[in-house]
TIMARFI-988267 format. One record per residue: residue in one letter; x, y, z of N, C-alpha, C in turn. Coordinates in pm, whole numbers, padded with zeros to 5 digits, always signed. Each point is the difference from the previous one (the first is absolute). Layout:
! residues N
AXYZXYZXYZ/...
***
This chain:
! residues 382
M+00121+00515-00651+00020+00092-00112+00093-00063-00102/R-00020+00035-00127+00090-00046-00105+00119+00093-00004/R+00120-00055+00025+00120+00082-00005+00087-00046-00113/H+00047+00091-00086+00087-00035-00113+00143+00003+00048/V+00063-00118+00008+00138-00012+00046+00077-00081-00101/S+00133+00011+00003+00083-00079-00092-00009-00146+00035/L-00012-00086-00101-00021-00143+00020+00113-00078-00062/L+00032-00114+00061+00099-00089-00058-00070-00099-00092/A+00055-00021-00116-00056-00099-00092+00026-00139+00052/S-00095-00091-00024+00017-00137+00046-00064-00095-00099/A+00073-00108-00034-00056-00099-00092+00013-00140+00057/L+00015-00009+00132+00015-00131+00063-00135-00066+00015/A-00002-00132-00013-00125-00075+00019-00037-00003+00147/L-00129-00002+00027-00050-00005+00138-00019-00145+00042/F+00010-00021+00129-00031-00133+00051-00118+00009+00094/A-00069-00114+00013-00116-00003+00089+00046+00018+00143/A-00080+00076+00078+00039+00031+00139-00111-00045+00093/A+00039-00067+00106-00098-00045+00099-00018+00106+00106/A-00105-00015+00080-00023+00095+00108+00108-00014+00105/F+00030+00113+00066+00106+00002+00100-00061+00021+00138/S+00067-00052+00101-00037+00028+00138+00127+00037+00073/I+00007+00125+00047+00120+00045+00068-00035+00058+00134/A+00092-00008+00091-00018+00061+00131+00060+00138-00002/V-00064+00096+00068+00058+00132+00013+00127-00014+00081/P+00115+00044-00055+00126-00023+00069+00011+00076+00130/A+00085-00051+00086+00028+00068+00125+00081+00124-00030/A+00054+00065+00104+00069+00127-00018+00103-00008-00111/E-00004+00097-00092+00096+00007-00108+00070+00134+00006/A+00108+00012-00072+00076+00125+00000-00090+00115-00039/G-00003+00104+00082-00078+00118-00029-00145-00010+00042/A-00045-00118+00044-00139-00014+00039-00024+00061+00137/A-00120+00052+00018-00034+00059+00128-00019-00108+00105/P+00037+00024+00126-00026-00096+00106-00149-00012+00024/A-00040-00108+00065-00142-00021+00027-00056+00116+00081/A-00112+00054-00046-00063+00111+00070-00092-00054+00108/P-00032+00080+00102-00096-00042+00101-00131-00037-00066/A-00072-00094+00060-00122-00050-00062-00098+00112-00030/A-00007+00101+00086-00096+00108-00019+00031+00081-00125/A+00126-00001-00045+00039+00080-00116-00005-00079-00130/A-00014-00132+00009+00002-00082-00121-00126+00022-00083/A+00010-00024-00128-00116+00013-00088-00109-00098+00042/P-00126+00040-00004-00108-00085+00049-00047-00104-00101/E-00064-00103+00049-00074-00090-00088-00122+00074-00051/L-00037-00028-00125-00112+00071-00062-00102-00098-00057/K-00123+00045-00006-00106-00077-00064-00105+00097-00054/V-00086-00052-00087-00110+00078-00055-00121-00012+00091/S-00060+00113+00031-00125+00003+00076-00093+00099-00070/G-00097-00053-00073-00086+00088-00078+00081+00072-00107/N-00006+00133+00002+00076+00078-00098+00121+00067+00063/R+00053-00061+00105+00118+00054+00067+00103-00111+00025/L+00126+00038+00000+00103-00085+00056+00006+00029+00148/V+00014-00105+00079+00009+00017+00145+00111-00088+00055/T+00048+00035+00119+00098-00082+00068-00070-00117+00069/A+00078-00086+00063-00058-00116+00068-00097+00042+00110/S+00020+00119+00056-00088+00049+00106-00119+00077-00054/G-00008+00013-00133-00113+00068-00062+00020+00148-00025/T+00121+00051+00022+00028+00141-00023+00015+00028-00149/P-00072+00098-00055+00015+00033-00143+00144+00037-00033/Y+00044-00039-00118+00140+00018-00040+00004+00033-00148/R+00056+00115-00033+00016+00036-00141+00145-00018-00042/L+00018-00043-00123+00133-00013-00059+00040+00136-00056/L+00087+00070+00072+00044+00134-00037+00151-00001-00011/G+00054+00038-00115+00145-00006-00009+00055+00028-00137/V+00099-00082-00038+00077+00024-00122+00026-00130-00073/N+00032+00012-00127+00053-00111-00079+00152+00007+00003/R+00064-00118+00004+00146-00005-00002+00043-00080-00122/S+00013+00070-00113+00030-00066-00127+00145-00046-00007/G+00024-00104-00079+00135-00053-00022+00003-00150-00012/G-00075-00069+00085+00000-00145-00001-00060-00061-00124/E-00070+00082-00079-00061-00050-00123+00096+00001-00118/F+00103+00088+00002+00084+00014-00119+00148-00025+00022/A+00056+00033+00117+00145-00008+00017+00053-00142-00021/C-00071-00098+00053+00049-00138-00004+00010-00054-00142/I-00102+00021-00080+00000-00058-00134+00093+00077-00094/Q+00039+00121+00039+00097+00076-00077+00143-00024+00047/G+00017-00085+00102+00133-00031+00050+00061+00109+00086/N-00085+00083+00060+00048+00113+00079-00025-00014+00149/G-00007-00123+00049-00025-00021+00142-00145-00033+00026/F-00040+00013+00127-00138-00031+00037-00090+00123-00001/W+00058+00115+00035-00079+00120+00026+00058+00121-00072/D-00070+00110+00009+00047+00129-00050+00018+00092+00121/G+00124+00012+00048+00025+00080+00118+00000-00084+00127/P+00029+00062+00115+00015-00075+00125-00132-00058+00051/M+00009-00118+00057-00116-00068+00061+00039-00047+00139/D+00075+00083+00072+00050-00037+00132-00085+00064+00110/R+00045-00019+00124-00077+00051+00113-00015+00151-00006/A+00107+00071-00036-00007+00146-00006-00103+00046-00102/S-00006-00068-00113-00097+00040-00103-00143-00028+00045/V-00020-00109+00074-00133-00029+00054-00038+00104+00105/D+00096+00038+00084-00027+00104+00100-00040+00131-00067/A+00063+00031-00114-00034+00123-00072-00144-00007-00051/I-00039-00114-00053-00138-00017-00044-00095+00012+00119/R+00035-00062+00109-00085+00002+00118-00020+00142+00051/S+00102+00086-00018-00010+00138+00049-00110+00079-00070/W-00048-00051-00111-00112+00064-00071-00135-00045+00057/H+00000-00080+00104-00123-00048+00066-00082-00091-00091/V+00068-00087-00073-00069-00095-00086-00050-00118+00083/T-00099-00068-00051-00042-00129+00057+00033-00115-00094/A+00034+00032-00126+00021-00107-00099+00104+00041-00104/V+00070-00099-00053+00091+00018-00113-00031-00109-00102/R-00025+00042-00122-00027-00095-00109+00131-00031-00071/V+00028-00131-00016+00128-00046-00052-00024-00074-00132/P+00022+00065-00115-00016-00068-00129+00106-00109-00018/L-00044-00116-00051+00089-00114-00019-00002-00047-00145/N+00099-00082-00032+00012-00058-00133-00026-00149+00008/E-00097-00047-00078-00040-00140+00001+00116-00095-00028/E+00077+00028-00105+00108-00091-00039+00118+00007+00095/C+00025+00115+00060+00109+00007+00099-00033-00086+00121/W-00124+00005+00047-00040-00084+00113+00019-00148-00033/L-00042-00038-00119+00006-00141-00038+00138-00044-00048/G+00086+00094-00032+00135-00034-00044+00004-00066-00135/T-00072+00054-00098+00000-00058-00134+00132+00032-00071/A+00016-00060-00117+00123+00018-00076+00017+00141-00054/N-00104+00081+00002+00011+00138-00047+00065+00093+00102/V+00021-00049+00121+00049+00085+00109+00144-00036+00033/P+00090+00098+00013+00136-00031+00046-00004-00079+00130/A+00074-00110+00006-00010-00093+00112+00021+00067+00135/A+00086+00101+00006+00030+00065+00127-00119+00075+00056/Y-00098+00032-00085-00111+00084+00044-00136-00068-00012/G+00000-00132-00017-00125-00071-00015-00015-00114+00099/G-00119-00057+00004-00025-00116+00084+00018+00028+00148/A+00071-00090+00068+00015+00009+00145+00064+00132+00044/A+00094+00052-00079+00065+00126+00037-00100+00115-00001/Y-00083+00006-00102-00102+00104-00010-00103-00016+00112/Q-00044-00122+00022-00098-00027+00106+00053+00044+00136/S+00127-00027+00025+00060+00038+00128+00005+00152+00015/A+00031+00071-00109+00003+00146+00005-00139+00056+00028/V-00101-00056-00062-00137+00044+00025-00040-00028+00145/A+00031-00120+00047-00036-00037+00137+00068+00090+00102/A+00126+00036-00025+00072+00087+00092-00065+00138+00007/Y-00042+00051-00115-00064+00132+00000-00137-00005+00066/V-00075-00105-00025-00129-00018+00067+00019-00002+00151/K+00102-00070+00045+00025-00009+00144+00029+00138+00059/M+00079+00081-00071+00030+00134+00049-00125+00087+00007/L-00084-00008-00102-00122+00078+00000-00092-00041+00116/L-00019-00128+00017-00087-00048+00107+00050+00045+00137/A+00130-00010+00022+00057+00040+00128-00015+00149+00024/A-00008+00077-00108-00016+00145+00012-00147+00041+00012/G-00089-00098+00004-00142+00030+00012-00066+00035-00131/I+00062-00037-00111-00048+00035-00133-00053-00125-00070/T-00119+00008-00057-00058-00112-00073+00061-00011-00139/P+00064-00113-00034+00052-00018-00136-00114-00044-00094/I-00005+00061-00115-00091-00043-00107+00088-00057-00111/L-00006-00130-00019+00082-00066-00102-00080-00011-00129/E+00058+00045-00109-00074+00017-00125+00078-00052-00119/M-00067-00076-00087+00063-00049-00123-00013+00107-00108/H+00113+00060-00037+00001+00117-00089+00033-00039-00144/W+00111-00070-00019+00043-00043-00133-00010-00152-00009/S-00049-00049-00114-00027-00143-00013+00031-00049-00141/H-00002-00132-00016+00034-00070-00124-00115+00007-00100/G+00032-00010-00128-00102-00009-00103+00025+00095-00115/A-00005-00051-00123+00022+00082-00118-00130+00071-00038/Y+00006+00133-00007-00117+00079-00039+00046+00118-00083/S-00056+00015-00118+00038+00109-00090-00121+00078-00048/G-00112-00015+00068-00123+00067-00040-00007+00144+00048/P-00119+00058+00000-00018+00139+00043+00056+00026+00140/S+00073+00110+00014+00059+00045+00127+00110-00092+00052/A+00059-00084-00086+00109-00088+00043+00114+00081+00057/G+00055-00047+00113+00112+00069+00063+00134-00041-00056/C+00008-00119-00057+00124-00051-00059-00034-00121-00085/A+00097-00043-00079-00020-00118-00085+00053-00127+00065/D+00058+00011+00119+00064-00114+00065-00102-00099+00055/T+00032-00128-00011-00077-00102+00071+00034+00002+00148/A+00124+00029+00032+00045+00003+00139-00068+00113+00077/A+00013-00007+00132-00066+00096+00089+00079+00130+00007/T+00004+00073-00112+00076+00124-00007-00089+00123-00015/C-00131-00019+00014-00092+00114-00007-00136-00045+00051/Q-00091+00096+00004-00138-00027+00040-00074-00071-00112/K-00062-00113+00029-00081-00074-00096-00149+00024+00029/P-00089-00030-00095-00142+00030+00021-00066-00084+00107/M+00050-00122+00024-00055-00089+00102+00108-00096+00046/P-00016-00061+00119+00095-00102+00044-00004-00121-00093/D+00112-00072-00005+00009-00117-00086-00028-00128+00079/A-00063-00096-00067-00032-00127+00065+00123-00086+00021/Q+00108+00026-00075+00120-00084+00011+00070+00017+00134/Y+00013+00124+00047+00080+00025+00120-00075+00069+00115/A-00105+00076-00030-00063+00078+00106-00055-00085+00115/P-00066-00114-00026-00047-00080+00113+00114-00049+00089/A+00113-00040-00062+00115-00044+00080+00058+00115+00081/F+00006+00119-00060+00046+00118+00072-00085+00023+00124/W-00131+00001-00016-00086+00031+00115-00007-00114+00100/S+00015-00123-00045+00010-00110+00096+00124+00016+00086/G+00111+00041-00063+00124+00018+00075-00007+00116+00096/V-00049+00115-00046-00010+00117+00088-00098-00028+00113/A-00113-00060-00032-00100-00029+00103+00052-00099+00104/S+00080-00095-00043+00058-00096+00095+00102+00066+00091/A+00066+00103-00051+00107+00065+00077-00053+00095+00106/F-00116+00060-00024-00051+00106+00089-00145-00031+00037/Q-00018-00064+00116-00131-00056+00032-00062+00053+00129/D+00050+00109+00056-00049+00037+00133-00098+00117+00001/R-00058+00034-00113-00101+00106-00012+00055+00140+00025/R+00131+00014+00010+00057+00134+00014+00051+00053-00133/V-00003-00084-00102+00041+00039-00135-00124+00002-00089/V-00009+00100-00087-00110+00010-00096+00052-00040-00138/L-00081-00074-00076+00040-00051-00131-00078+00071-00110/D+00071+00068-00088-00056+00073-00114+00032-00082-00124/L-00101-00065-00060+00026-00108-00095+00055+00044-00135/F-00024+00124-00042+00053+00043-00130-00014+00151-00011/N+00102+00062-00053+00010+00145+00002-00111+00072-00077/E+00003-00007-00131-00090+00080-00081-00053-00078-00120/P-00105-00079+00020-00057-00074-00113-00057+00094-00106/Y+00014-00041-00125-00069+00074-00109-00044-00097-00109/P-00069-00109+00035-00038-00100-00100-00096+00054-00105/E-00080+00101+00036-00098+00054-00095+00067+00064-00121/R+00125+00046+00017+00073+00056-00115+00026-00109-00104/A+00017-00123+00046+00027-00112-00090-00129-00065-00050/T-00096-00020+00091-00121-00074-00037-00096+00083-00083/G+00008+00132+00012-00082+00086-00084-00116+00069+00068/N-00041-00048+00118-00107+00069+00072+00004-00037+00148/E-00076+00074+00079+00006-00019+00144-00063-00131+00045/T-00105-00045-00067-00064-00125+00041+00096-00118-00012/T+00065-00013-00116+00098-00108-00015+00122+00025+00088/G+00029+00127+00025+00111+00032+00089-00025-00047+00141/W-00119+00028+00053-00031-00044+00136-00009-00153+00010/T-00050-00064-00104-00005-00147+00000+00141-00057+00004/C+00090+00055-00081+00141-00041+00002+00061+00027+00137/W-00031+00115+00057+00052+00041+00132-00031-00107+00105/R-00122-00046+00002-00040-00098+00102+00037-00143-00036/D-00026-00040-00125+00007-00142-00037+00129-00041-00070/G+00071+00094-00062+00125-00034-00067-00021-00094-00117/G+00099-00087-00023-00006-00093-00112+00046+00064-00129/S-00067-00033-00110+00032+00057-00131-00079+00128-00019/C+00066+00113+00016-00066+00130-00013+00031+00060-00136/P-00100+00050-00073+00024+00059-00132+00108+00107+00004/G+00093-00009-00094+00103+00101-00012+00122-00020+00088/I-00005-00097+00091+00114-00028+00088+00056-00136-00039/G+00125-00004-00038+00058-00120-00059+00043-00107+00097/Y-00010+00026+00128+00036-00100+00100-00123-00036+00083/Q+00005-00117+00064-00109-00040+00088+00001+00089+00125/V-00117+00053+00030-00014+00098+00109-00043-00069+00129/A+00059+00043+00110-00047-00041+00132-00102+00103+00047/G-00127-00038-00001-00104+00089+00052+00012+00014+00150/F-00062+00104+00054+00019+00026+00142-00068-00101+00090/Q-00104-00069-00048-00054-00107+00081+00104-00110+00022/S+00075-00033-00104+00102-00105+00014+00113+00044+00092/L+00032+00129+00003+00108+00046+00087-00046+00010+00145/V-00125+00040+00022-00055-00006+00136+00003-00144+00049/D-00039-00093-00086+00002-00142+00037+00141-00047+00031/A+00099+00044-00079+00139-00041+00024+00048+00046+00136/V-00037+00121+00038+00039+00052+00132-00068-00079+00111/R-00129-00020-00011-00075-00064+00108+00032-00149+00015/K+00040-00065-00107+00035-00142+00009+00123-00023+00087/T+00080+00102+00023+00116-00013+00089-00038+00010+00147/G-00124+00036+00029-00042+00025+00137+00012+00146+00040/N+00049+00083-00091+00018+00143+00027-00135+00071+00003/T-00022+00083+00104-00123+00077+00010+00026+00151+00004/D+00117+00042-00048+00031+00143-00006-00105+00075-00082/V-00014+00129+00027-00084+00085-00083+00057+00004-00142/I-00087-00016-00098+00035+00006-00142-00060+00127-00060/L+00081+00074-00076-00046+00117-00073-00008-00031-00150/L-00107+00046-00064-00016-00015-00145-00038+00134-00061/G+00064+00033-00113-00034+00121-00074-00109-00027-00101/G-00006+00080-00106-00103-00017-00101+00057+00003-00139/L-00070+00061-00092+00047+00016-00137+00069+00136-00016/A+00045+00028-00122+00058+00131-00035+00112+00038+00096/Y+00092-00091+00019+00114+00023+00091-00047+00025+00143/S-00103-00075+00040-00058+00008+00134-00067+00134+00028/N-00036+00073-00107-00071+00126+00016-00151-00018-00013/D-00044-00113-00052-00142-00027-00026-00048-00112+00092/L-00086+00034+00096-00058-00100+00090-00150-00015-00022/T-00050+00043-00115-00145+00007-00020-00071-00135+00013/Q+00066-00109-00037-00062-00133+00011+00072-00088+00101/W+00077+00061+00088+00076-00078+00098-00092-00085+00087/L-00106+00059+00050-00090-00074+00090-00068-00115-00073/A-00033+00019-00127-00070-00105-00076+00092-00116-00034/Y+00129+00026-00019+00093-00103-00045+00097-00046+00109/A-00012+00050+00120+00096-00034+00106+00007-00151+00021/P+00120-00056+00011+00015-00143+00026-00060-00039+00135/K-00027-00128+00016-00044-00052+00129+00123-00024+00087/D-00007+00044+00123+00111-00019+00094-00050-00075+00122/P+00040-00127+00016-00048-00077+00115+00041+00058+00134/A+00106+00081+00002+00045+00061+00125-00075+00129+00032/G-00075+00053-00096-00074+00123+00024+00089+00121+00023/N+00118-00001-00060+00096+00108+00022+00042+00066-00132/L-00098+00030-00083+00026+00062-00129-00034+00148+00005/A+00092+00084-00049-00021+00145-00003+00038+00052-00138/A-00039+00124-00028+00023+00061-00131+00108+00107+00007/F+00065+00021-00115+00090+00115-00010-00020+00067-00135/A+00034+00128-00005+00000+00077-00124+00127+00081-00008/H+00040+00036-00121+00113+00089-00024-00053+00130-00060/L+00041+00111+00058-00050+00131-00042+00115+00095-00029/Y+00010+00040-00125+00096+00102-00044-00077+00110-00073/N+00061+00116-00007-00067+00113-00064-00024-00020-00150/F+00070-00096-00060-00017-00026-00143-00093-00117-00028/N-00060-00061+00102-00093-00111-00019-00136+00048-00049/T-00078-00093-00055-00137+00032-00041-00084+00039+00121/C+00008-00079+00106-00073+00032+00123+00094+00079+00090/S-00011+00133-00005+00094+00084+00075-00067+00122+00061/S-00132-00005+00015-00074+00111+00061-00082-00052+00117/T-00034+00087+00091-00080-00043+00115-00137-00050-00044/S-00054+00055-00108-00129-00049-00048+00012-00144-00049/C+00113-00033-00064+00022-00138-00042+00024-00090+00121/F+00075+00049+00096+00022-00079+00122-00134-00030+00066/D-00088+00100+00004-00131-00018+00063-00084-00104-00074/S+00007+00001-00133-00086-00090-00077+00058-00139-00017/Q+00134-00012-00005+00061-00129-00030+00067-00067+00120/L+00060+00078+00089+00073-00058+00112-00084-00009+00127/A-00081+00100+00026-00079+00001+00123-00091-00123+00013/P-00066-00046-00107-00083-00121+00015+00081-00122+00045/V+00123-00011-00046+00086-00110+00043+00039+00018+00146/A+00036+00124+00037+00043+00028+00137-00112-00022+00101/R-00125+00006-00044-00111-00027+00091-00017-00148+00029/Q+00060-00086-00085-00018-00144+00015+00123-00073+00053/V+00118+00042-00043+00125-00068+00040+00105+00105+00033/P+00104-00037+00075+00108+00097+00025+00064+00043-00131/L+00028+00130-00011+00062+00055-00120+00130+00071+00037/T+00105-00032-00074+00129+00068+00015+00042+00055-00135/L+00039+00125-00003+00054+00062-00121+00150-00023+00004/S+00041-00117-00049+00136-00048+00029+00108+00066-00083/E-00037+00076-00101+00092+00091-00068-00074+00130-00026/I+00053+00110+00054-00051+00131-00037+00119+00085-00041/G-00021+00090-00096+00112+00082-00045-00042+00095-00110/E+00094+00083-00042-00024+00093-00110+00132+00029-00070/N-00011+00041-00125+00119+00015-00084+00042+00145-00020/D-00042+00089+00091+00033+00141-00015+00093+00051+00110/C+00055-00091+00079+00095+00034+00107-00065+00085+00110/A-00132+00005+00003-00072+00072+00105-00086-00099+00078/H-00087+00048+00089-00081-00094+00078-00147+00039+00010/G-00046+00088-00088-00140+00039+00004-00095-00116-00023/F+00034-00088-00094-00088-00114-00028-00002-00099+00115/V+00117-00038+00053+00001-00098+00108-00065+00057+00125/D+00008+00130+00022-00072+00061+00113-00149-00026-00014/Q-00051+00019-00119-00142-00024-00027-00036-00147+00023/V+00086-00090-00047-00024-00143+00016-00001-00039+00148/M+00098+00048+00076+00008-00037+00141-00118+00053+00079/N-00045+00121-00031-00117+00055+00069-00123-00085-00029/W-00015-00042-00126-00114-00086-00034+00010-00133+00074/A+00118-00057+00002+00019-00130+00066-00029+00010+00149/D+00046+00107+00064-00028+00018+00143-00150+00002+00027/Q-00075+00063-00087-00144+00010+00018-00071-00133-00023/H+00065-00092-00072-00063-00128-00033+00067-00119+00068/G+00088+00027+00094+00064-00108+00075+00096-00084-00079/A+00051+00053-00111+00092-00076-00086+00144+00030+00037/G+00087-00097-00024+00143+00020+00018+00063+00057-00125/Y+00128+00041+00008+00070+00052-00117+00150-00008+00022/L+00071-00025-00109+00146-00010+00002+00058+00077-00118/G+00095+00088+00028+00060+00080-00105+00101-00078-00081/W+00005+00028-00127+00104-00049-00090+00097+00115-00022/T+00128-00018+00033+00066-00115+00057+00114+00049+00088/W+00040-00083+00098+00111+00031+00090+00132-00036-00068/N+00032+00074-00104+00125-00014-00076+00048+00140-00035/T+00128+00013-00031+00057+00133-00024+00016+00031-00148/W-00094-00045-00081+00004+00032-00141-00035+00147-00021/D+00046+00055-00110-00044+00133-00039-00149-00007-00034/C-00075+00101+00038-00145-00009-00018-00040-00014-00146/S+00086+00037-00091-00032-00014-00142-00006-00145-00044/S+00062-00092+00077-00003-00142-00035-00102-00077+00082/G-00074+00068+00084-00102-00064+00082-00016+00075+00130/P-00120-00001+00057-00023+00072+00126+00090-00055+00111/S+00089+00083+00052+00094-00042+00105-00026+00081+00126/L-00026-00069+00109-00037+00065+00125+00116+00067+00070/I+00122-00051-00022+00115+00044+00079+00117+00040-00089/S+00086+00084+00056+00122+00039-00070+00122-00072+00055/D-00014-00066+00115+00106-00083+00056-00065-00103+00091/Y+00078-00104+00035-00058-00109+00078-00004+00028+00150/N+00033+00123+00039-00029+00045+00136-00145+00043+00013/G-00070+00007-00114-00142+00033+00002-00032+00145-00026/T+00093+00075-00059-00029+00140-00033-00102+00005-00113/P-00117+00058+00022-00103-00002-00104+00032+00092-00117/T-00038-00043-00118+00002+00088-00117-00120+00093+00008/A-00009+00094-00094-00117+00087-00003-00127-00083-00015/Y+00005-00103-00083-00113-00092-00013-00023-00079+00128/G+00107-00053+00059-00011-00083+00119-00048+00074+00123/E+00016+00131+00001-00041+00078+00117-00150-00012+00025/G-00076-00022-00105-00144-00016+00018-00033-00120+00088/L+00055-00117-00035-00023-00120+00080+00063+00012+00137/H+00121+00053+00006+00072+00015+00127-00083+00082+00099/T-00049+00113-00042-00079+00087+00087-00133-00064+00037/H-00063-00063-00097-00132-00059+00025+00008-00115+00099/L+00101-00086-00014+00015-00111+00094+00029+00052+00140/A+00078+00107+00011+00028+00058+00132-00129+00053+00063/T-00085+00060-00080-00127+00052+00050-00090-00113+00045/Q-00006-00108-00080-00081-00116+00038+00050-00063+00129/H+00132-00010+00013+00060-00057+00121-00034+00084+00122/A+00012+00131-00014-00029+00089+00113-00146-00009+00040/A-00089-00010-00098-00143-00010+00030-00031-00131+00071/A+00061-00110-00047-00022-00129+00064+00054-00001+00142/H+00117+00062+00018+00060+00006+00134-00087+00081+00094/A-00058+00109-00049-00086+00084+00084-00125-00075+00045/L-00043-00096-00085-00117-00080+00034+00036-00126+00078/G+00129-00016+00027+00045-00118+00072+00024-00119-00088/G+00014+00021-00135+00023-00108-00095+00144-00038-00011/
***
């Protein structure tokens, strides 16, 4: 989701950044101890139009987004927004989630000159790795996602005028995005982490139509209306796979990942065969009715695994997300609520009122629904 937050101005020159390879650190302060193997998050792969575990058991990504890693670092406010310790993970787990989506900042991971040194590069990578370790030990699948990225864009629907990664851009940039994904892919290679390559593409707003938008989406390069060289999703899939990483990759579509109408036609080639789709659904989107879901999303869900990796509404209620979750359950799709943060609902859909996991009026919809899904799975021996 596009969130309007206060930004720090920056006029520092950027330097070229190489791909990183880091090891997930051993026990760190506040990290959860190693969980029994049976409780750890499973390895995942694509099988037809489902995600499955190594044993072939169907697995849906059901959970929440944990916003903060995309903006706090580049604003000089730390790594995260709110606690990211064992207690906070336990609170998330109490909602019976299977997955947590973690938005990241491209330049913070790479440690460019636009990022305060204390919160970029190796320090940021270590913070991400520590949180991933806690989630895995708690039996929760981490979804790592590039949310804010580099590139100057001032065209239609621009989120900011900054070249630095201080807002959502229409597409990933060729300057840094491949290095970002090479580094992340090298760090997390055991198929228990899912990689979401870019939050909400909207190249068609710049290029002028959907055909040129989808071409830009897949192929990148010089896209009309976008002033920087674009990293198309084929190049980013290639960057991940060249590291030897075979994790499941998620890709959205156009219109802030609300439009998947040509996803199947333009999907990149994945030599690992582990490519899946995601969509974002809010009550204010163009595609926000079950009839639209049936016509635009269901055809994709029949061919590849589909996760609704951001669902939400801007009215502080949960009638819309209830409708979305019911549709997803009927079509075998996963879903994750935006967001596990304690913002006032007027500034964005917030699931909780405190980090103990107390649901807001809006969050109660997801909270209750996940509990019902968990109880049903338990009754069936799942």
